[in-house]
C-alpha positions as a printed Julia matrix, in Angstrom:
83×3 Matrix{Float64}:
 111.3   110.85   73.74
 110.32  111.76   77.25
 106.78  110.46   77.44
 107.05  107.09   75.7
 105.13  104.06   76.95
 108.35  102.35   78.05
 109.22  105.39   80.15
 105.75  105.43   81.72
 106.02  101.67   82.43
 109.39  102.16   84.11
 108.05  105.02   86.28
 105.04  102.96   87.4
 107.24   99.99   88.28
 109.55  102.23   90.33
 106.56  103.77   92.12
 105.31  100.31   93.06
 108.75   99.3    94.3
 109.1   102.43   96.41
 105.66  102.07   97.99
 106.45   98.41   98.83
 109.78   99.36  100.4
 108.08  102.05  102.5
 105.51   99.58  103.73
 108.13   96.97  104.61
 110.27   99.57  106.4
 107.29  100.75  108.4
 106.7    97.13  109.52
 110.34   96.21  110.13
 111.6    99.25  112.03
 109.39   98.86  115.13
 109.9    95.07  115.06
 113.69   95.29  114.92
 113.8    97.86  117.72
 111.65   95.64  119.93
 113.9    92.63  119.17
 116.99   94.59  120.32
 115.92   93.89  123.87
 115.0    97.47  124.62
 111.5    98.19  125.76
 109.56  100.42  123.35
 109.22  103.53  125.39
 108.57  107.06  124.4
 112.19  107.58  123.31
 112.05  104.71  120.8
 108.7   105.93  119.46
 110.3   109.31  118.77
 113.22  107.62  116.92
 110.83  105.53  114.82
 108.83  108.66  114.05
 111.98  110.52  113.08
 112.98  107.68  110.74
 109.58  107.83  109.06
 109.9   111.53  108.62
 113.33  111.18  107.04
 111.99  108.42  104.76
 109.09  110.59  103.53
 111.34  113.62  103.13
 113.61  111.66  100.75
 110.56  110.44   98.84
 109.17  113.93   98.45
 112.51  115.26   97.27
 112.64  112.51   94.62
 109.07  113.4    93.54
 110.02  117.08   93.19
 113.03  116.15   91.1
 110.92  113.92   88.84
 108.31  116.64   88.48
 110.87  119.21   87.41
 112.35  116.73   84.94
 108.91  116.23   83.49
 108.31  119.99   83.23
 111.71  120.33   81.5
 110.82  117.51   79.1
 107.43  119.09   78.44
 108.97  122.48   77.68
 111.51  121.03   75.29
 108.85  118.89   73.53
 107.54  121.59   71.14
 111.05  122.18   69.87
 111.29  118.58   68.79
 108.15  119.0    66.58
 109.67  121.88   64.61
 112.52  119.71   63.29
């Protein structure tokens, strides 16, 4: 079944993991770029900003996919009750 407690638990665990990875990447990316020996100028700030945009774009795409999967599951749910 789509909306079982185990499924909800797994989704919540994955959400926590994704948020933690985002936080770590936002801390690590500027630190690594500074450690490369290159001064953080305007160009590097643009690169870090672009990486953050790509990261959030991937996350929103995953959220849209999950939402459509939930809608599909919800639409197919009444058919399961008629069996």
